[in-house]
PQR file of N, CA, C, O and H, with PARSE charges and radii, in Angstrom:
ATOM      1  N   MET A   1       0.848  -1.188  -0.002 -0.4000 1.5000
ATOM      2  CA  MET A   1       0.001   0.001  -0.006 -0.0000 2.0000
ATOM      3  C   MET A   1       0.888   1.242   0.004  0.5500 1.7000
ATOM      4  O   MET A   1       1.704   1.438   0.905 -0.5500 1.4000
ATOM      5  N   GLY A   2       0.710   2.064  -1.008 -0.4000 1.5000
ATOM      6  CA  GLY A   2       1.534   3.265  -1.127 -0.0000 2.0000
ATOM      7  C   GLY A   2       0.936   4.450  -0.381  0.5500 1.7000
ATOM      8  O   GLY A   2      -0.217   4.434   0.050 -0.5500 1.4000
ATOM      9  H   GLY A   2       0.047   1.905  -1.740  0.4000 1.0000
ATOM     10  N   MET A   3       1.745   5.446  -0.251 -0.4000 1.5000
ATOM     11  CA  MET A   3       1.288   6.656   0.414 -0.0000 2.0000
ATOM     12  C   MET A   3       0.984   7.700  -0.646  0.5500 1.7000
ATOM     13  O   MET A   3       1.821   7.987  -1.502 -0.5500 1.4000
ATOM     14  H   MET A   3       2.682   5.459  -0.601  0.4000 1.0000
ATOM     15  N   ASN A   4      -0.226   8.272  -0.590 -0.4000 1.5000
ATOM     16  CA  ASN A   4      -0.537   9.348  -1.513 -0.0000 2.0000
ATOM     17  C   ASN A   4      -0.147  10.701  -0.899  0.5500 1.7000
ATOM     18  O   ASN A   4       0.428  10.762   0.188 -0.5500 1.4000
ATOM     19  H   ASN A   4      -0.906   8.039   0.105  0.4000 1.0000
ATOM     20  N   LYS A   5      -0.471  11.774  -1.614 -0.4000 1.5000
ATOM     21  CA  LYS A   5      -0.035  13.102  -1.149 -0.0000 2.0000
ATOM     22  C   LYS A   5      -0.684  13.483   0.183  0.5500 1.7000
ATOM     23  O   LYS A   5      -0.036  14.085   1.039 -0.5500 1.4000
ATOM     24  H   LYS A   5      -0.939  11.725  -2.497  0.4000 1.0000
ATOM     25  N   ASN A   6      -1.955  13.134   0.358 -0.4000 1.5000
ATOM     26  CA  ASN A   6      -2.622  13.491   1.607 -0.0000 2.0000
ATOM     27  C   ASN A   6      -2.025  12.765   2.798  0.5500 1.7000
ATOM     28  O   ASN A   6      -1.926  13.337   3.883 -0.5500 1.4000
ATOM     29  H   ASN A   6      -2.482  12.645  -0.337  0.4000 1.0000
ATOM     30  N   THR A   7      -1.625  11.511   2.615 -0.4000 1.5000
ATOM     31  CA  THR A   7      -0.999  10.773   3.704 -0.0000 2.0000
ATOM     32  C   THR A   7       0.349  11.377   4.061  0.5500 1.7000
ATOM     33  O   THR A   7       0.698  11.469   5.238 -0.5500 1.4000
ATOM     34  H   THR A   7      -1.705  11.046   1.733  0.4000 1.0000
ATOM     35  N   VAL A   8       1.101  11.786   3.063 -0.4000 1.5000
ATOM     36  CA  VAL A   8       2.402  12.407   3.309 -0.0000 2.0000
ATOM     37  C   VAL A   8       2.213  13.724   4.072  0.5500 1.7000
ATOM     38  O   VAL A   8       2.939  14.003   5.026 -0.5500 1.4000
ATOM     39  H   VAL A   8       0.818  11.711   2.106  0.4000 1.0000
ATOM     40  N   PHE A   9       1.224  14.536   3.642 -0.4000 1.5000
ATOM     41  CA  PHE A   9       0.961  15.795   4.367 -0.0000 2.0000
ATOM     42  C   PHE A   9       0.491  15.512   5.787  0.5500 1.7000
ATOM     43  O   PHE A   9       0.846  16.251   6.705 -0.5500 1.4000
ATOM     44  H   PHE A   9       0.634  14.309   2.867  0.4000 1.0000
ATOM     45  N   GLY A  10      -0.288  14.475   5.987 -0.4000 1.5000
ATOM     46  CA  GLY A  10      -0.737  14.135   7.339 -0.0000 2.0000
ATOM     47  C   GLY A  10       0.406  13.754   8.247  0.5500 1.7000
ATOM     48  O   GLY A  10       0.490  14.231   9.379 -0.5500 1.4000
ATOM     49  H   GLY A  10      -0.576  13.875   5.241  0.4000 1.0000
ATOM     50  N   TRP A  11       1.297  12.890   7.758 -0.4000 1.5000
ATOM     51  CA  TRP A  11       2.457  12.488   8.574 -0.0000 2.0000
ATOM     52  C   TRP A  11       3.383  13.674   8.834  0.5500 1.7000
ATOM     53  O   TRP A  11       3.888  13.839   9.945 -0.5500 1.4000
ATOM     54  H   TRP A  11       1.229  12.503   6.839  0.4000 1.0000
ATOM     55  N   ALA A  12       3.606  14.499   7.811 -0.4000 1.5000
ATOM     56  CA  ALA A  12       4.468  15.677   7.982 -0.0000 2.0000
ATOM     57  C   ALA A  12       3.866  16.628   9.019  0.5500 1.7000
ATOM     58  O   ALA A  12       4.587  17.192   9.842 -0.5500 1.4000
ATOM     59  H   ALA A  12       3.196  14.365   6.909  0.4000 1.0000
ATOM     60  N   THR A  13       2.544  16.803   8.976 -0.4000 1.5000
ATOM     61  CA  THR A  13       1.882  17.650   9.966 -0.0000 2.0000
ATOM     62  C   THR A  13       2.054  17.098  11.367  0.5500 1.7000
ATOM     63  O   THR A  13       2.371  17.846  12.292 -0.5500 1.4000
ATOM     64  H   THR A  13       1.958  16.345   8.307  0.4000 1.0000
ATOM     65  N   LEU A  14       1.851  15.806  11.538 -0.4000 1.5000
ATOM     66  CA  LEU A  14       1.988  15.197  12.856 -0.0000 2.0000
ATOM     67  C   LEU A  14       3.411  15.328  13.395  0.5500 1.7000
ATOM     68  O   LEU A  14       3.605  15.676  14.559 -0.5500 1.4000
ATOM     69  H   LEU A  14       1.593  15.199  10.786  0.4000 1.0000
ATOM     70  N   ILE A  15       4.399  15.052  12.556 -0.4000 1.5000
ATOM     71  CA  ILE A  15       5.801  15.154  12.978 -0.0000 2.0000
ATOM     72  C   ILE A  15       6.149  16.584  13.347  0.5500 1.7000
ATOM     73  O   ILE A  15       6.848  16.818  14.333 -0.5500 1.4000
ATOM     74  H   ILE A  15       4.242  14.769  11.610  0.4000 1.0000
ATOM     75  N   MET A  16       5.665  17.552  12.559 -0.4000 1.5000
ATOM     76  CA  MET A  16       5.991  18.955  12.855 -0.0000 2.0000
ATOM     77  C   MET A  16       5.302  19.438  14.135  0.5500 1.7000
ATOM     78  O   MET A  16       5.867  20.246  14.873 -0.5500 1.4000
ATOM     79  H   MET A  16       5.097  17.362  11.758  0.4000 1.0000
ATOM     80  N   ILE A  17       4.079  18.947  14.405 -0.4000 1.5000
ATOM     81  CA  ILE A  17       3.413  19.322  15.654 -0.0000 2.0000
ATOM     82  C   ILE A  17       4.187  18.772  16.848  0.5500 1.7000
ATOM     83  O   ILE A  17       4.395  19.472  17.839 -0.5500 1.4000
ATOM     84  H   ILE A  17       3.620  18.292  13.805  0.4000 1.0000
ATOM     85  N   VAL A  18       4.611  17.518  16.745 -0.4000 1.5000
ATOM     86  CA  VAL A  18       5.368  16.898  17.857 -0.0000 2.0000
ATOM     87  C   VAL A  18       6.681  17.646  18.072  0.5500 1.7000
ATOM     88  O   VAL A  18       7.028  17.962  19.210 -0.5500 1.4000
ATOM     89  H   VAL A  18       4.443  16.950  15.940  0.4000 1.0000
ATOM     90  N   MET A  19       7.410  17.930  17.004 -0.4000 1.5000
ATOM     91  CA  MET A  19       8.685  18.634  17.132 -0.0000 2.0000
ATOM     92  C   MET A  19       8.487  20.058  17.671  0.5500 1.7000
ATOM     93  O   MET A  19       9.276  20.529  18.490 -0.5500 1.4000
ATOM     94  H   MET A  19       7.128  17.673  16.080  0.4000 1.0000
ATOM     95  N   GLY A  20       7.439  20.734  17.213 -0.4000 1.5000
ATOM     96  CA  GLY A  20       7.156  22.083  17.719 -0.0000 2.0000
ATOM     97  C   GLY A  20       6.875  22.080  19.203  0.5500 1.7000
ATOM     98  O   GLY A  20       7.368  22.946  19.926 -0.5500 1.4000
ATOM     99  H   GLY A  20       6.797  20.352  16.547  0.4000 1.0000
ATOM    100  N   LEU A  21       6.081  21.110  19.682 -0.4000 1.5000
ATOM    101  CA  LEU A  21       5.798  21.034  21.104 -0.0000 2.0000
ATOM    102  C   LEU A  21       7.044  20.683  21.912  0.5500 1.7000
ATOM    103  O   LEU A  21       7.231  21.194  23.017 -0.5500 1.4000
ATOM    104  H   LEU A  21       5.680  20.406  19.095  0.4000 1.0000
ATOM    105  N   ILE A  22       7.900  19.809  21.366 -0.4000 1.5000
ATOM    106  CA  ILE A  22       9.139  19.465  22.047 -0.0000 2.0000
ATOM    107  C   ILE A  22      10.046  20.707  22.168  0.5500 1.7000
ATOM    108  O   ILE A  22      10.635  20.950  23.221 -0.5500 1.4000
ATOM    109  H   ILE A  22       7.748  19.394  20.469  0.4000 1.0000
ATOM    110  N   LEU A  23      10.149  21.476  21.090 -0.4000 1.5000
ATOM    111  CA  LEU A  23      10.990  22.673  21.115 -0.0000 2.0000
ATOM    112  C   LEU A  23      10.459  23.718  22.090  0.5500 1.7000
ATOM    113  O   LEU A  23      11.234  24.362  22.797 -0.5500 1.4000
ATOM    114  H   LEU A  23       9.670  21.278  20.234  0.4000 1.0000
ATOM    115  N   ILE A  24       9.138  23.889  22.130 -0.4000 1.5000
ATOM    116  CA  ILE A  24       8.554  24.841  23.076 -0.0000 2.0000
ATOM    117  C   ILE A  24       8.796  24.369  24.508  0.5500 1.7000
ATOM    118  O   ILE A  24       9.108  25.173  25.386 -0.5500 1.4000
ATOM    119  H   ILE A  24       8.508  23.366  21.556  0.4000 1.0000
ATOM    120  N   ALA A  25       8.653  23.062  24.739 -0.4000 1.5000
ATOM    121  CA  ALA A  25       8.894  22.529  26.084 -0.0000 2.0000
ATOM    122  C   ALA A  25      10.358  22.691  26.485  0.5500 1.7000
ATOM    123  O   ALA A  25      10.652  23.018  27.634 -0.5500 1.4000
ATOM    124  H   ALA A  25       8.400  22.409  24.025  0.4000 1.0000
ATOM    125  N   LEU A  26      11.271  22.468  25.551 -0.4000 1.5000
ATOM    126  CA  LEU A  26      12.694  22.691  25.850 -0.0000 2.0000
ATOM    127  C   LEU A  26      12.953  24.149  26.230  0.5500 1.7000
ATOM    128  O   LEU A  26      13.662  24.438  27.194 -0.5500 1.4000
ATOM    129  H   LEU A  26      11.032  22.203  24.617  0.4000 1.0000
ATOM    130  N   GLY A  27      12.366  25.059  25.456 -0.4000 1.5000
ATOM    131  CA  GLY A  27      12.558  26.476  25.754 -0.0000 2.0000
ATOM    132  C   GLY A  27      11.957  26.879  27.088  0.5500 1.7000
ATOM    133  O   GLY A  27      12.495  27.743  27.781 -0.5500 1.4000
ATOM    134  H   GLY A  27      11.789  24.825  24.673  0.4000 1.0000
ATOM    135  N   ALA A  28      10.841  26.255  27.452 -0.4000 1.5000
ATOM    136  CA  ALA A  28      10.155  26.646  28.684 -0.0000 2.0000
ATOM    137  C   ALA A  28      10.770  26.017  29.929  0.5500 1.7000
ATOM    138  O   ALA A  28      10.870  26.667  30.970 -0.5500 1.4000
ATOM    139  H   ALA A  28      10.404  25.553  26.889  0.4000 1.0000
ATOM    140  N   PHE A  29      11.183  24.755  29.826 -0.4000 1.5000
ATOM    141  CA  PHE A  29      11.591  24.025  31.022 -0.0000 2.0000
ATOM    142  C   PHE A  29      13.082  23.743  31.136  0.5500 1.7000
ATOM    143  O   PHE A  29      13.582  23.541  32.243 -0.5500 1.4000
ATOM    144  H   PHE A  29      11.101  24.227  28.981  0.4000 1.0000
ATOM    145  N   ARG A  30      13.806  23.722  30.019 -0.4000 1.5000
ATOM    146  CA  ARG A  30      15.222  23.339  30.085 -0.0000 2.0000
ATOM    147  C   ARG A  30      16.147  24.547  30.116  0.5500 1.7000
ATOM    148  O   ARG A  30      17.077  24.601  30.920 -0.5500 1.4000
ATOM    149  H   ARG A  30      13.400  23.886  29.119  0.4000 1.0000
ATOM    150  N   TYR A  31      15.893  25.511  29.246 -0.4000 1.5000
ATOM    151  CA  TYR A  31      16.805  26.645  29.104 -0.0000 2.0000
ATOM    152  C   TYR A  31      16.169  27.884  29.716  0.5500 1.7000
ATOM    153  O   TYR A  31      15.103  28.327  29.288 -0.5500 1.4000
ATOM    154  H   TYR A  31      15.137  25.467  28.592  0.4000 1.0000
ATOM    155  N   ASP A  32      16.839  28.439  30.727 -0.4000 1.5000
ATOM    156  CA  ASP A  32      16.311  29.625  31.409 -0.0000 2.0000
ATOM    157  C   ASP A  32      16.874  30.916  30.846  0.5500 1.7000
ATOM    158  O   ASP A  32      16.414  31.999  31.207 -0.5500 1.4000
ATOM    159  H   ASP A  32      17.704  28.079  31.075  0.4000 1.0000
ATOM    160  N   GLU A  33      17.858  30.821  29.972 -0.4000 1.5000
ATOM    161  CA  GLU A  33      18.490  32.023  29.451 -0.0000 2.0000
ATOM    162  C   GLU A  33      17.845  32.441  28.133  0.5500 1.7000
ATOM    163  O   GLU A  33      16.720  32.049  27.822 -0.5500 1.4000
ATOM    164  H   GLU A  33      18.232  29.942  29.678  0.4000 1.0000
ATOM    165  N   THR A  34      18.565  33.229  27.378 -0.4000 1.5000
ATOM    166  CA  THR A  34      18.066  33.717  26.103 -0.0000 2.0000
ATOM    167  C   THR A  34      17.823  32.602  25.098  0.5500 1.7000
ATOM    168  O   THR A  34      16.965  32.727  24.224 -0.5500 1.4000
ATOM    169  H   THR A  34      19.479  33.548  27.630  0.4000 1.0000
ATOM    170  N   ALA A  35      18.575  31.510  25.219 -0.4000 1.5000
ATOM    171  CA  ALA A  35      18.409  30.395  24.289 -0.0000 2.0000
ATOM    172  C   ALA A  35      16.996  29.815  24.364  0.5500 1.7000
ATOM    173  O   ALA A  35      16.487  29.298  23.370 -0.5500 1.4000
ATOM    174  H   ALA A  35      19.272  31.409  25.929  0.4000 1.0000
ATOM    175  N   GLY A  36      16.370  29.897  25.518 -0.4000 1.5000
ATOM    176  CA  GLY A  36      14.993  29.388  25.658 -0.0000 2.0000
ATOM    177  C   GLY A  36      14.022  30.133  24.755  0.5500 1.7000
ATOM    178  O   GLY A  36      13.107  29.529  24.196 -0.5500 1.4000
ATOM    179  H   GLY A  36      16.784  30.317  26.326  0.4000 1.0000
ATOM    180  N   TRP A  37      14.211  31.438  24.608 -0.4000 1.5000
ATOM    181  CA  TRP A  37      13.346  32.204  23.701 -0.0000 2.0000
ATOM    182  C   TRP A  37      13.512  31.747  22.268  0.5500 1.7000
ATOM    183  O   TRP A  37      12.542  31.701  21.512 -0.5500 1.4000
ATOM    184  H   TRP A  37      14.955  31.929  25.062  0.4000 1.0000
ATOM    185  N   GLY A  38      14.741  31.407  21.886 -0.4000 1.5000
ATOM    186  CA  GLY A  38      14.976  30.923  20.531 -0.0000 2.0000
ATOM    187  C   GLY A  38      14.311  29.570  20.283  0.5500 1.7000
ATOM    188  O   GLY A  38      13.714  29.340  19.231 -0.5500 1.4000
ATOM    189  H   GLY A  38      15.529  31.445  22.501  0.4000 1.0000
ATOM    190  N   PHE A  39      14.425  28.679  21.272 -0.4000 1.5000
ATOM    191  CA  PHE A  39      13.759  27.382  21.147 -0.0000 2.0000
ATOM    192  C   PHE A  39      12.250  27.567  21.046  0.5500 1.7000
ATOM    193  O   PHE A  39      11.595  26.924  20.226 -0.5500 1.4000
ATOM    194  H   PHE A  39      14.910  28.866  22.126  0.4000 1.0000
ATOM    195  N   GLY A  40      11.702  28.441  21.876 -0.4000 1.5000
ATOM    196  CA  GLY A  40      10.261  28.691  21.854 -0.0000 2.0000
ATOM    197  C   GLY A  40       9.784  29.284  20.539  0.5500 1.7000
ATOM    198  O   GLY A  40       8.745  28.889  20.011 -0.5500 1.4000
ATOM    199  H   GLY A  40      12.234  28.963  22.542  0.4000 1.0000
ATOM    200  N   ALA A  41      10.545  30.230  20.015 -0.4000 1.5000
ATOM    201  CA  ALA A  41      10.169  30.848  18.744 -0.0000 2.0000
ATOM    202  C   ALA A  41      10.255  29.843  17.592  0.5500 1.7000
ATOM    203  O   ALA A  41       9.415  29.852  16.692 -0.5500 1.4000
ATOM    204  H   ALA A  41      11.389  30.551  20.444  0.4000 1.0000
ATOM    205  N   THR A  42      11.262  28.989  17.624 -0.4000 1.5000
ATOM    206  CA  THR A  42      11.391  27.971  16.592 -0.0000 2.0000
ATOM    207  C   THR A  42      10.247  26.963  16.694  0.5500 1.7000
ATOM    208  O   THR A  42       9.740  26.489  15.678 -0.5500 1.4000
ATOM    209  H   THR A  42      11.945  28.982  18.354  0.4000 1.0000
ATOM    210  N   GLY A  43       9.845  26.637  17.921 -0.4000 1.5000
ATOM    211  CA  GLY A  43       8.714  25.726  18.110 -0.0000 2.0000
ATOM    212  C   GLY A  43       7.420  26.317  17.574  0.5500 1.7000
ATOM    213  O   GLY A  43       6.615  25.606  16.973 -0.5500 1.4000
ATOM    214  H   GLY A  43      10.258  27.022  18.746  0.4000 1.0000
ATOM    215  N   VAL A  44       7.212  27.610  17.787 -0.4000 1.5000
ATOM    216  CA  VAL A  44       6.015  28.271  17.242 -0.0000 2.0000
ATOM    217  C   VAL A  44       6.060  28.265  15.721  0.5500 1.7000
ATOM    218  O   VAL A  44       5.029  28.102  15.069 -0.5500 1.4000
ATOM    219  H   VAL A  44       7.865  28.188  18.275  0.4000 1.0000
ATOM    220  N   GLY A  45       7.251  28.442  15.152 -0.4000 1.5000
ATOM    221  CA  GLY A  45       7.396  28.364  13.703 -0.0000 2.0000
ATOM    222  C   GLY A  45       7.066  26.982  13.168  0.5500 1.7000
ATOM    223  O   GLY A  45       6.444  26.857  12.113 -0.5500 1.4000
ATOM    224  H   GLY A  45       8.088  28.575  15.682  0.4000 1.0000
ATOM    225  N   PHE A  46       7.473  25.946  13.882 -0.4000 1.5000
ATOM    226  CA  PHE A  46       7.129  24.589  13.468 -0.0000 2.0000
ATOM    227  C   PHE A  46       5.610  24.386  13.503  0.5500 1.7000
ATOM    228  O   PHE A  46       5.045  23.763  12.604 -0.5500 1.4000
ATOM    229  H   PHE A  46       7.978  26.048  14.740  0.4000 1.0000
ATOM    230  N   LEU A  47       4.954  24.913  14.541 -0.4000 1.5000
ATOM    231  CA  LEU A  47       3.490  24.769  14.614 -0.0000 2.0000
ATOM    232  C   LEU A  47       2.803  25.539  13.477  0.5500 1.7000
ATOM    233  O   LEU A  47       1.803  25.076  12.928 -0.5500 1.4000
ATOM    234  H   LEU A  47       5.413  25.420  15.271  0.4000 1.0000
ATOM    235  N   ALA A  48       3.336  26.705  13.130 -0.4000 1.5000
ATOM    236  CA  ALA A  48       2.765  27.461  12.015 -0.0000 2.0000
ATOM    237  C   ALA A  48       2.925  26.699  10.702  0.5500 1.7000
ATOM    238  O   ALA A  48       2.006  26.660   9.883 -0.5500 1.4000
ATOM    239  H   ALA A  48       4.148  27.082  13.576  0.4000 1.0000
ATOM    240  N   ASN A  49       4.081  26.102  10.509 -0.4000 1.5000
ATOM    241  CA  ASN A  49       4.313  25.285   9.316 -0.0000 2.0000
ATOM    242  C   ASN A  49       3.374  24.087   9.265  0.5500 1.7000
ATOM    243  O   ASN A  49       2.861  23.739   8.202 -0.5500 1.4000
ATOM    244  H   ASN A  49       4.827  26.133  11.174  0.4000 1.0000
ATOM    245  N   ALA A  50       3.150  23.461  10.411 -0.4000 1.5000
ATOM    246  CA  ALA A  50       2.248  22.314  10.458 -0.0000 2.0000
ATOM    247  C   ALA A  50       0.820  22.754  10.112  0.5500 1.7000
ATOM    248  O   ALA A  50       0.077  22.010   9.473 -0.5500 1.4000
ATOM    249  H   ALA A  50       3.567  23.745  11.275  0.4000 1.0000
ATOM    250  N   TRP A  51       0.446  23.948  10.531 -0.4000 1.5000
ATOM    251  CA  TRP A  51      -0.874  24.461  10.215 -0.0000 2.0000
ATOM    252  C   TRP A  51      -1.026  24.624   8.698  0.5500 1.7000
ATOM    253  O   TRP A  51      -2.070  24.291   8.139 -0.5500 1.4000
ATOM    254  H   TRP A  51       1.050  24.553  11.050  0.4000 1.0000
ATOM    255  N   VAL A  52       0.006  25.133   8.041 -0.4000 1.5000
ATOM    256  CA  VAL A  52      -0.014  25.302   6.596 -0.0000 2.0000
ATOM    257  C   VAL A  52      -0.089  23.940   5.916  0.5500 1.7000
ATOM    258  O   VAL A  52      -0.857  23.768   4.970 -0.5500 1.4000
ATOM    259  H   VAL A  52       0.855  25.404   8.496  0.4000 1.0000
ATOM    260  N   PHE A  53       0.694  22.970   6.380 -0.4000 1.5000
ATOM    261  CA  PHE A  53       0.656  21.634   5.778 -0.0000 2.0000
ATOM    262  C   PHE A  53      -0.723  21.026   5.934  0.5500 1.7000
ATOM    263  O   PHE A  53      -1.217  20.373   5.015 -0.5500 1.4000
ATOM    264  H   PHE A  53       1.318  23.109   7.149  0.4000 1.0000
ATOM    265  N   ASN A  54      -1.353  21.226   7.079 -0.4000 1.5000
ATOM    266  CA  ASN A  54      -2.689  20.689   7.313 -0.0000 2.0000
ATOM    267  C   ASN A  54      -3.697  21.353   6.377  0.5500 1.7000
ATOM    268  O   ASN A  54      -4.615  20.697   5.885 -0.5500 1.4000
ATOM    269  H   ASN A  54      -0.952  21.756   7.826  0.4000 1.0000
ATOM    270  N   ALA A  55      -3.527  22.648   6.133 -0.4000 1.5000
ATOM    271  CA  ALA A  55      -4.441  23.362   5.212 -0.0000 2.0000
ATOM    272  C   ALA A  55      -4.249  22.892   3.778  0.5500 1.7000
ATOM    273  O   ALA A  55      -5.190  22.951   2.987 -0.5500 1.4000
ATOM    274  H   ALA A  55      -2.782  23.181   6.533  0.4000 1.0000
ATOM    275  N   LEU A  56      -3.060  22.431   3.424 -0.4000 1.5000
ATOM    276  CA  LEU A  56      -2.806  21.980   2.051 -0.0000 2.0000
ATOM    277  C   LEU A  56      -3.331  20.584   1.762  0.5500 1.7000
ATOM    278  O   LEU A  56      -3.444  20.189   0.602 -0.5500 1.4000
ATOM    279  H   LEU A  56      -2.295  22.383   4.067  0.4000 1.0000
ATOM    280  N   LYS A  57      -3.651  19.838   2.807 -0.4000 1.5000
ATOM    281  CA  LYS A  57      -4.153  18.471   2.592 -0.0000 2.0000
ATOM    282  C   LYS A  57      -5.410  18.527   1.733  0.5500 1.7000
ATOM    283  O   LYS A  57      -6.335  19.287   2.022 -0.5500 1.4000
ATOM    284  H   LYS A  57      -3.559  20.159   3.750  0.4000 1.0000
ATOM    285  N   GLY A  58      -5.438  17.722   0.683 -0.4000 1.5000
ATOM    286  CA  GLY A  58      -6.614  17.659  -0.186 -0.0000 2.0000
ATOM    287  C   GLY A  58      -6.653  18.730  -1.274  0.5500 1.7000
ATOM    288  O   GLY A  58      -7.519  18.681  -2.147 -0.5500 1.4000
ATOM    289  H   GLY A  58      -4.687  17.105   0.449  0.4000 1.0000
ATOM    290  N   ARG A  59      -5.736  19.696  -1.241 -0.4000 1.5000
ATOM    291  CA  ARG A  59      -5.771  20.771  -2.222 -0.0000 2.0000
ATOM    292  C   ARG A  59      -4.642  20.657  -3.248  0.5500 1.7000
ATOM    293  O   ARG A  59      -4.716  21.251  -4.324 -0.5500 1.4000
ATOM    294  H   ARG A  59      -5.033  19.736  -0.531  0.4000 1.0000
ATOM    295  N   VAL A  60      -3.618  19.907  -2.921 -0.4000 1.5000
ATOM    296  CA  VAL A  60      -2.460  19.816  -3.835 -0.0000 2.0000
ATOM    297  C   VAL A  60      -2.601  18.570  -4.673  0.5500 1.7000
ATOM    298  O   VAL A  60      -1.744  18.289  -5.511 -0.5500 1.4000
ATOM    299  H   VAL A  60      -3.557  19.424  -2.047  0.4000 1.0000
TER
END
């Protein structure tokens, strides 16, 4: 059974949501200095990208 475009977008969305939450958690709980803000901002960027991938499902 092969993967079509919607399945690929679904998996990419799931992976990016998980990575975004991990990065936000690292920024919030692990790093107390300025690096934590960078991890948090990158995590928010991952979540924004996942939102775009989810919106593209079924349209490409």
